[in-house]
C-alpha positions as CSV (number, residue, x, y, z in Angstrom):
1,M,-34.9,14.7,106.2
2,P,-33.3,11.3,106.7
3,S,-33.0,9.9,110.2
4,A,-29.6,10.5,111.8
5,S,-29.2,6.8,112.1
6,G,-29.7,6.4,108.4
7,R,-27.8,7.4,105.3
8,G,-28.3,11.1,105.5
9,V,-25.6,12.0,108.0
10,P,-22.5,11.1,105.9
11,R,-23.9,13.3,103.1
12,R,-24.5,16.2,105.5
13,L,-21.1,15.7,107.1
14,S,-19.5,15.9,103.7
15,A,-21.3,19.1,103.0
16,L,-20.3,20.6,106.3
17,R,-16.6,19.8,105.6
18,Q,-16.9,21.6,102.3
19,R,-18.4,24.7,103.9
20,E,-15.9,24.9,106.9
21,G,-17.8,26.9,109.5
22,R,-20.1,29.0,107.4
23,V,-23.1,27.2,109.0
24,G,-25.6,29.0,111.2
25,A,-27.8,32.0,111.1
26,R,-27.8,32.3,107.3
27,D,-28.8,28.6,106.9
28,V,-31.6,29.0,109.4
29,A,-33.4,31.3,107.0
30,R,-31.8,29.9,103.8
31,S,-35.1,28.9,102.1
32,T,-37.2,31.8,103.4
33,P,-37.9,35.1,101.6
34,R,-36.2,38.1,103.2
35,A,-39.5,39.5,104.4
36,A,-40.2,36.2,106.3
37,A,-36.8,35.5,107.9
38,T,-37.8,35.2,111.5
39,M,-38.8,32.2,113.5
40,W,-42.4,33.4,113.6
41,D,-43.0,33.0,109.9
42,R,-40.4,30.8,108.4
43,P,-40.4,27.0,107.8
44,Q,-38.6,24.9,110.4
45,P,-34.8,25.0,109.8
46,D,-32.7,22.0,109.2
47,P,-31.2,21.2,112.7
48,E,-28.1,19.6,111.3
49,L,-27.0,22.9,109.9
50,L,-27.0,24.4,113.4
51,L,-24.4,21.9,114.7
52,S,-20.6,21.9,114.7
53,R,-18.9,19.1,112.9
54,D,-18.3,16.7,115.8
55,P,-21.9,15.7,116.6
56,L,-22.4,14.6,113.0
57,E,-19.1,12.7,113.0
58,V,-20.3,10.7,116.0
59,L,-23.6,9.9,114.4
60,A,-22.0,8.9,111.1
61,A,-19.8,6.4,112.9
62,C,-21.0,3.0,114.0
63,G,-20.4,0.9,117.1
64,E,-17.0,1.1,118.6
65,A,-16.0,3.8,116.1
66,A,-18.5,6.1,117.8
67,S,-17.4,5.1,121.3
68,D,-13.8,5.9,120.3
69,H,-14.5,9.5,119.2
70,P,-12.7,11.9,121.5
71,R,-15.9,13.9,122.3
72,V,-17.7,10.7,123.3
73,R,-14.9,9.6,125.5
74,E,-14.7,13.1,127.1
75,V,-18.4,13.2,127.9
76,R,-18.6,9.7,129.3
77,E,-15.6,10.3,131.5
78,G,-17.2,13.5,132.9
79,L,-20.5,11.7,133.6
80,R,-18.8,8.8,135.4
81,E,-16.4,10.9,137.4
82,E,-18.4,14.0,138.1
83,G,-22.0,13.2,137.1
84,I,-21.8,16.1,134.6
85,A,-20.2,16.8,131.2
86,V,-19.9,19.7,128.8
87,W,-19.8,19.3,125.0
88,R,-18.0,22.6,124.2
89,G,-18.9,24.2,120.9
90,F,-21.8,21.8,120.2
91,L,-23.3,24.5,118.0
92,G,-21.6,26.3,115.2
93,A,-20.5,29.9,116.0
94,A,-23.1,31.6,113.8
95,A,-25.8,29.2,115.0
96,T,-24.9,30.1,118.6
97,S,-25.5,33.8,117.8
98,A,-28.8,33.0,116.0
99,L,-30.2,30.8,118.8
100,Q,-29.1,33.4,121.4
101,K,-31.2,36.0,119.7
102,E,-34.0,33.5,119.5
103,G,-33.9,32.9,123.2
104,T,-33.9,36.7,123.8
105,D,-36.9,37.1,121.6
106,L,-38.8,34.2,123.4
107,A,-37.9,35.4,126.9
108,E,-40.7,37.9,127.0
109,R,-43.2,35.0,126.8
110,A,-41.8,33.4,130.0
111,F,-44.1,32.6,132.9
112,V,-42.3,33.5,136.1
113,A,-42.5,30.7,138.7
114,E,-41.7,31.4,142.4
115,L,-41.5,28.3,144.6
116,E,-40.4,27.2,148.0
117,H,-39.3,23.6,148.1
118,T,-37.1,21.1,149.7
119,V,-34.1,19.5,148.1
120,S,-36.3,16.6,147.0
121,L,-38.6,19.2,145.4
122,A,-41.4,18.7,147.9
123,S,-43.5,21.9,148.3
124,A,-43.0,24.1,151.4
125,G,-46.2,22.8,152.9
126,A,-44.8,19.3,153.0
127,S,-41.8,20.4,155.2
128,T,-41.9,20.2,159.0
129,S,-39.2,22.7,159.7
130,E,-38.9,26.5,159.8
131,G,-37.0,26.5,156.4
132,A,-33.7,28.2,156.1
133,S,-33.5,28.5,159.9
134,A,-33.4,24.8,160.3
135,S,-30.5,23.6,162.5
136,A,-27.4,21.9,161.1
137,E,-28.6,18.6,162.7
138,A,-31.9,18.8,160.9
139,S,-32.9,16.4,158.1
140,V,-31.8,17.8,154.7
141,D,-35.5,17.9,153.6
142,E,-36.1,20.5,156.4
143,F,-34.0,23.2,154.7
144,L,-36.4,25.2,152.5
145,Q,-35.0,26.4,149.2
146,R,-36.2,29.4,147.0
147,T,-36.6,29.1,143.2
148,K,-37.5,32.0,140.9
149,Q,-37.2,31.5,137.2
150,G,-38.9,32.3,133.9
151,N,-40.1,29.4,131.8
152,V,-41.1,29.6,128.1
153,A,-43.2,26.5,127.4
154,Y,-42.7,24.1,124.5
155,D,-46.0,25.0,122.9
156,L,-45.0,28.6,122.7
157,L,-42.0,27.9,120.5
158,P,-43.0,28.6,116.9
159,L,-42.4,26.2,114.0
160,G,-39.5,28.2,112.7
161,S,-37.7,28.0,116.1
162,G,-34.2,26.5,115.7
163,L,-34.4,25.3,119.4
164,R,-37.5,23.4,118.6
165,A,-36.0,22.0,115.4
166,L,-33.0,20.8,117.3
167,Y,-35.1,19.1,120.0
168,E,-37.4,17.4,117.4
169,W,-34.5,16.2,115.4
170,D,-34.3,12.4,115.6
171,G,-30.5,12.6,115.8
172,L,-30.5,14.2,119.2
173,P,-31.9,11.2,121.2
174,R,-29.7,8.8,119.2
175,L,-26.6,10.9,120.0
176,L,-27.6,10.9,123.7
177,E,-27.9,7.2,123.7
178,V,-24.3,7.0,122.5
179,L,-23.0,9.5,125.1
180,L,-24.9,8.0,128.0
181,A,-24.1,4.4,127.3
182,G,-22.7,2.8,130.5
183,T,-22.9,6.0,132.5
184,L,-26.4,5.9,134.0
185,P,-27.0,4.2,137.4
186,G,-27.7,0.5,136.8
187,S,-26.5,0.7,133.2
188,E,-23.0,-0.5,133.7
189,Q,-24.0,-4.0,132.6
190,T,-26.9,-3.3,130.3
191,G,-25.0,-0.7,128.2
192,R,-27.0,1.6,126.0
193,R,-30.6,2.6,126.9
194,R,-33.2,4.0,124.6
195,V,-33.8,7.7,124.9
196,H,-37.2,9.2,124.2
197,R,-38.5,12.8,124.0
198,L,-40.7,13.8,126.8
199,A,-44.4,13.6,125.9
200,D,-45.1,16.9,127.7
201,P,-46.7,19.8,125.9
202,L,-45.1,22.4,128.1
203,G,-41.9,21.0,129.6
204,A,-40.5,18.8,126.9
205,C,-38.4,21.7,125.4
206,S,-38.4,25.0,127.2
207,V,-36.3,28.2,127.5
208,L,-35.3,29.0,131.1
209,V,-35.0,32.8,131.8
210,Y,-33.1,34.2,134.8
211,R,-33.4,37.9,135.3
212,E,-32.0,40.0,138.2
213,S,-32.3,38.1,141.5
214,F,-33.7,34.9,139.8
215,E,-32.2,31.6,141.0
216,I,-32.8,27.9,141.5
217,G,-32.5,26.6,145.1
218,W,-30.5,23.4,145.9
219,H,-32.3,20.3,144.8
220,F,-32.1,16.9,143.2
221,D,-34.0,16.4,139.9
222,E,-36.8,13.9,139.5
223,A,-35.5,13.0,136.0
224,L,-32.6,10.6,135.8
225,F,-30.6,12.9,133.5
226,S,-30.9,16.4,132.1
227,V,-29.8,18.1,128.9
228,S,-29.4,21.9,128.5
229,L,-28.0,24.2,125.9
230,C,-26.3,27.4,127.1
231,L,-27.6,30.4,125.2
232,Q,-26.5,33.5,127.1
233,A,-24.5,34.2,130.3
234,P,-25.6,37.0,132.7
235,E,-23.4,39.9,133.7
236,A,-22.8,38.3,137.1
237,G,-24.0,35.5,139.2
238,G,-26.1,32.7,137.7
239,R,-23.4,30.1,138.5
240,F,-24.4,26.4,138.2
241,E,-23.1,24.8,141.4
242,Y,-23.2,21.1,142.1
243,L,-22.1,18.4,144.5
244,P,-21.0,15.3,142.6
245,H,-22.5,11.9,143.5
246,S,-24.3,13.2,146.6
247,R,-27.6,11.4,146.4
248,G,-28.1,9.7,149.8
249,D,-25.1,11.4,151.4
250,E,-26.8,13.6,154.0
251,V,-23.5,14.7,155.6
252,R,-22.2,16.3,152.4
253,V,-25.6,17.6,151.4
254,R,-26.2,19.2,154.8
255,R,-22.8,21.0,154.6
256,S,-23.8,22.5,151.3
257,L,-27.1,23.6,152.6
258,T,-25.5,25.3,155.5
259,G,-22.8,27.1,153.4
260,S,-19.8,24.9,154.4
261,G,-19.9,22.4,151.6
262,E,-17.6,21.5,148.8
263,A,-19.8,22.4,145.8
264,R,-18.1,22.8,142.5
265,T,-18.9,25.4,139.7
266,L,-19.6,24.4,136.1
267,E,-18.0,26.5,133.4
268,A,-20.0,26.6,130.2
269,D,-20.3,29.1,127.4
270,P,-23.1,29.9,124.8
271,G,-23.3,27.1,122.3
272,D,-22.2,24.4,124.8
273,L,-24.3,21.3,125.5
274,V,-24.5,20.2,129.1
275,I,-25.5,16.7,130.2
276,F,-25.8,15.9,133.9
277,L,-27.2,13.2,136.2
278,G,-29.4,15.7,138.1
279,S,-31.1,12.9,140.1
280,Q,-27.8,11.8,141.6
281,M,-26.3,15.2,142.5
282,L,-27.4,18.2,144.5
283,H,-27.3,21.3,142.4
284,R,-28.5,24.9,142.1
285,V,-28.2,28.2,140.1
286,T,-27.0,31.2,142.2
287,P,-28.9,34.5,142.0
288,V,-28.4,36.5,138.8
289,S,-27.1,40.1,138.9
290,G,-27.2,42.7,136.1
291,A,-29.4,43.6,133.2
292,R,-28.5,40.7,130.9
293,D,-30.6,37.6,131.3
294,R,-29.2,34.1,131.8
295,L,-30.8,32.0,129.1
296,V,-30.7,28.2,128.8
297,A,-32.6,25.8,126.6
298,C,-33.8,22.8,128.5
299,F,-34.3,19.6,126.5
300,C,-36.1,16.9,128.4
301,F,-35.9,13.1,127.7
302,A,-36.9,9.9,129.4
303,D,-35.9,6.2,129.2
304,A,-39.4,5.2,128.3
305,P,-42.0,6.7,125.9
306,G,-45.1,8.6,127.0
307,V,-43.5,10.2,130.1
308,H,-45.0,13.6,131.0
309,N,-45.3,16.0,134.0
310,S,-48.3,16.0,136.2
311,P,-50.8,18.9,135.9
312,A,-49.6,20.2,139.3
313,V,-46.0,20.4,138.1
314,Q,-47.0,22.0,134.8
315,T,-49.0,24.6,136.7
316,S,-46.2,25.4,139.1
317,F,-43.6,26.0,136.4
318,F,-45.8,27.2,133.5
319,G,-48.9,28.7,135.1
320,R,-51.2,26.3,133.4
321,A,-51.8,22.6,132.6
322,A,-52.0,21.0,129.1
323,A,-52.7,17.5,128.0
324,H,-51.4,17.1,124.5
325,P,-48.0,18.0,123.1
326,P,-47.7,20.0,119.9
327,P,-47.3,17.8,116.8
328,L,-43.7,17.1,115.7
329,Y,-42.7,18.8,112.5
330,D,-42.4,16.3,109.7
331,H,-38.8,16.8,108.4
């Protein structure tokens, strides 16, 4: 398949316009016999056929034309003002349903991680306080947080996975370069930065699973920015709460940790793409309630090639360590 920055996108965009929304689950299995129409035994699907029209329009444009696209302006404005942005309807409607089912099928493979940590993601043993009972005057790193989530590792996603196909599509990092231009800390003058897939065999592309009582405690990410794709909402709870531009602001952070803060809640639906500067803002996922899992695909990128998690981080979140990423599918 041609690179998204080459001459393939306009051709695909034209095809999409002709088909007007009939893209999605049927196309995921379009070249596969009926007896082999699952992600476990089909060829990798064409990721461009999973998307709505707008992402391909942005990639088909050049220079200022891409920057002037309404979606690009909307995302950049959200990142500058709030540190977070939602591209609503990033996936086509049928593809949203197909990938939601894929996430549900993969969820049973999740390793359940249970951690106690500080807001800077130091382990509980590194803290000097008594955790949640720390006083309001304590350092913010003395308030222990609880995280419990399921993680389906990248190397468990089969070749026929639409989520894996989307992550391995060369158009996604190119699209992120356009969206993030001028929004990252220190990039106001330098403009666009290169975006690279994470070279991690477990954490590069994963499915996060939140069952009854699962949650993520307040924290700042180590990665400069994060990208996630909403797959399924829970029956209740599971809210993504955040405190914009709060890195280094101990007063505002402490208020949130003690329950008197000004945290905001993100509204996102299945099929929406969320981009946020997680290293610059305190955020959490509240406990989930009900029988329906909260499912999110996590796409990890870096601003340099070869970046990967340490064996200790891999073991904490995936129950094992691994040195080499699975080979990329040759489109």
